N, C-alpha and C positions, 0 to 999 in steps of 0.2 A: 338685438333684435332678431328674431327667427325668420326663417323664409317664407315665403306665401305658401299657405294651405297647411301649415304646421309642420312642415318636412325638418327632421332633424339632420344636421350634417353628420355626413358617415365620419366615424373614425379613422384617422389616416395612420399608416405605420410610421413609427417613428424609428429612426436609427439610434444607435449608440452602443454602449458594451453589452447591456443585457439581450438587447435585440439580436447583435452580431452572433453573441454566445448560442443563444436558442436556435438561429439559423445554422450555425456551425454543427451543434449537436443533432441537428435533424438530417444534417448530410450525411453523418456516419452511419453504417449498418449496426445492427443489435448486436452486444456481446455474444449473445447465444448462438451466433453464427459460428462461432470459433470452436465449438465443441466438437472433441475429437482430434483438436490441434493444440501445439504448443503456442505460448504467448508470453508477452512481457506486461506486467501491470504496472502503469506509470502514474504516480500521484502527483500533483503539482499544486499551485495556486488556485484556487477556485475560480477566480476572474481571468485566468492565464492559461484557459484550456487550449485555445486555438494555437498559441504559439509554442505551448509545450509538446503537441501534437507535431508540428514542424520540427522543433527541435529533437524530439523522441526519434523521428524517422532517419534523420540525418545523422544521428549519432549510431543509429543501429545498422543504418546503411555503409557509414563508413568502416565501423567494426567489422559487418560481415565480409566487406570486400576485402579487408586486410587480413582476418584470420581465417574465413572461409570463401575463398576466391570461387566466383562461378567458371565453370567448364566452359571453353569456348566453344561457339556452336558453329555449325559450316558457314553460315550467314556471316558471322564475324568473319571466320578466318577469310573468307573470299573477299571482305571489304578490306581487311589488314593488307591482303595481297594486292588488291587493286590500288590501294595507297602507297604502298612500296613501290608497285611497278611505276605509279605517276611520278612519284620523287625521282626513281632512278633514271627514268625517261628526261629529266630535266625541263619538264613542262612549266607551265607559268606558276607565279606565286598564287593566283587566283585558284587555280585546281587544286592546289596543295592545300589551302584554306578550306575549299568546298570538301575536301576529303576529311580533313580533321574534324570540320562542324559536323558531318556525317556521322563519324565516328563517337563524336560526344552526344548527339541526339540518340543514337543507340544504346548506348550507356544509361541515359537519363530514361530511354523507355523501359530497358530492362529493371530500373530501379521502381519505376512507377507501377509497373503492371505485375512485378513479381514476389518480392521475398516478404513484404510486411504491409499490413494493412490494418489502419486505425479502426476501432470499434467503439459505440458507445455502451457504457456500463450501467446507465443509467444513475449514476452517483456523481455528484458534483466533485470535481476534482480528482477524478478517477477515469484514465482511458486505458482501454485494451489494447495493445498492438497484436495482430494475430501474425504466426510465423506460418509463411505458405511454403516455404522450401523447407522440406523433410529432412535435407541434410545439415540443418542448422540448428544445434541446440539451445534452448533458451538459457539452460543453466549455464553452460559452456560461454557462450557468447556475453551474457551480463558478467561472470567472472572475469573474463577479458578485460572488459569496460572498466570495471571496478579495480583491476590491478593496474590500468593506466591513471585512473584517478588517484589512486593511493602512492603512487609513485610520482605523478608529477603535480598532484593538489591542483588539477585543473579539470574544468566541466563545461561543457559547450551549451549550458543552458541556465538562465539564471532564475528559470520559474520552477524546473522539474524537483521533487524531493526526494522520491524513492523510484527505482526502477526493480521490480519483484519478478523472479522468474517462475515461470509456472510451466512445468513440461507437458501436463494433460489439462484440458478444460472441458466440463461437463455439465452435467444437472446437479445443482445442489440438494442432494439427498444423501443421506448416511449411506446408503447401499451403493449410490453410484461414486461416492468418495472412496469407500473400501474398494470398488472395482478398478478404480483409477490409480489408487495408491499401490495396488498389489504387485502389478510388474516393476513398479519404478523400486519398491522396496527390495523386491526380489534382486534386482539388478545391483543395489547398492550393496546389499549382503555379499553378493558374489565378489566385488571389488574389495569389500572389507575382508573378506577370508583370504583372499589371494595377497593383500598385504600384510595381514598376520602371519601367512606362511613364508612370504619374503623375509619378514623381521623376523621370524622364529619365535613369536610370542603368541600367546592365546588369552588375550585381555577381552573383556565383554563389550560388546557395541552400546557406548553411553548415547543415548538419543533424547530427544524432547518433542513435542508436538507443539507448534505454533497456530494457533487458530484465531482468524480474525473475520469478522461479517460485517458487511456495509448495506443497509437498507434490507435486511432481511430477518425475518423474527419467527419464522417457521422451522428452525433448525436449532437445536440444542446443544451448546459447546461441548458438554460434558459426554453427550451420546457419541459425538464425531471423535473427540480424543479417546474415549474407551476403546472405540472402533479400530481407531489406528494403532492404538496399544497392542490390541488382540492382532493385527496385520502383523506387526514388527514382530511379536513374541518376545517372551522373557527368559526364554531357555538359556541363551548366549547374550542376553543384552539387559540393560538397566537403564532406568529412567535418570536424568541427570539434568536438571533444570537452570544450572548455574553456567555451567561449560560443557556442554554437549558438542561430542564430536560429529554429530547428524542431527538435523533439523528435518521433521515432516511437516511441512508449510503447506496451510490450508487457508486460501482467501476465498471468501464468499462475498457477492456483489447480486443482490436482488435473488433471482432464480438460477443464476450461473455460477460456477465453482471453479477454482483453478487449485490444482495439487504440484507438488515439486518436492523432492528429497534432496537438500544442500547441506554442505560441509562448512560453508565459509559465512554462518548466517551472523555470528556476532564479530568476526573480523570485520565484516563489511557494515557494522552497525546496523543490522536489519536490513541491510541495502539501502541506507540512508545516505545519500550522495553528500549533503551539506557537512552530516557527521563525520564523514570519511576525509574530507577536506579540512575542516576544522574540528576535530575530535574534542569533545568535552572533557577538561581537566577534574580528576577526582579532589573534592575538598576545596574547590575553588568557589570563592562566595558568589551568590547570584549578585548581578546588576542592579544597582540602586533603583528603587521605585520613583514614579514621578511624584510630584508634590500631591496632585490631584489623587493619586492611587494612597498615598500616604494619608491624606484626609480622610479618605473613605475608610480605610482599615484603623484609624485612630477613632472615628464616629463609631465603627462597628464594635471595637473594643468596650467603648464608654457604654454604648447601649447594653454589651453582655454584662459589664459591670453593674449598670443601673439595675438590671432586670435579677440580676443575682441577688443585690441588696435588697431589692423589693422583696423577692422571694423569701430570703433570711429574715427581714423585718415580719412579713407576714406570717411566716412558722413560729418566730419568737411570740409575736403577738397571739396566736392560737395557744402555745403552750402555756402563755401566762394567764389566759382567758379559762383554759382548761383547769389550771392549778386554782383561781380564784373561785370558779364555780364549785371546785370539789372542797374547797376550804369553806364556803358558804354552805354546802349541803350537810358537812359535818357538823358545824355550827348549829344548824336548824335540827339535826338530830340529837344534839347535845340538850338543847333546849327542851325538845319534847320529853327526853327520858326525866329531866329536873321536874317537869310538870306533873308526870305520871306518879313521882316520888312523892311528890307533896301532896 
């Protein structure tokens, strides 16, 4: 029974995974705000974005603190001096604990306010982590993370699949991509030439362009690839699609794009964490399918066979009918000629 006066009950908000995901995505800023900065594109299970953001921030912060430690500010130095003086003076244990808690709060605050910011890409299962510290290179930091994963075969997240470094984020157009890639390619060329000079060799730079787009239809892949080949140049370089030394990486998500130039793209399995931990074995048979899938495949095969047999039978019938009609027409022609002679 409805309410008096025909009023309808207002729909109430229901919690749950979907609602939680929508609220979480809405709480993040747009990926377009990262233009002009470096970032890491994190891909994850589509229903585990919130946990993946938390895991990614923890992983990036720990690696940054380890390999790119922050310089101590005057305030931090004063707090450390105060804590040391308090401990040296032999004050109470409570004051020492308070000093340690204050130091931990300062460290946590610097993490929250400073180095990384998660952003919404508008694509399910893809989060952009913007680098706000210009002294930290996304390529170098991700390389350190994957070195540790490769060595230990451990990773602090069950839901993250890839962590793709993007040295520069900008607008998703061919001209903008060329503009972003130019300085990165130039820097890489200088490093490559220095290595060649140190080794006393003159080999061409073998490179490839890796292009991937998500929720974007107004950008043609071949236009981007040809433009980047033009940026690299083919005078002292050649394309190698199987084992390139250098990969120009382009990731497009809606109207935003990230570009990077990397050298360990295939070593780290296209920056796939799970493949680095448990690399696929060449020639290893695929796992057996479930009975339901086998039944579906069998039904599909039977349907294909039946369709083929029906098509073959129809073709044979058509051919026989054509032969019979041809024979009948010849017989009629013969009988007509016989009548004329008579």
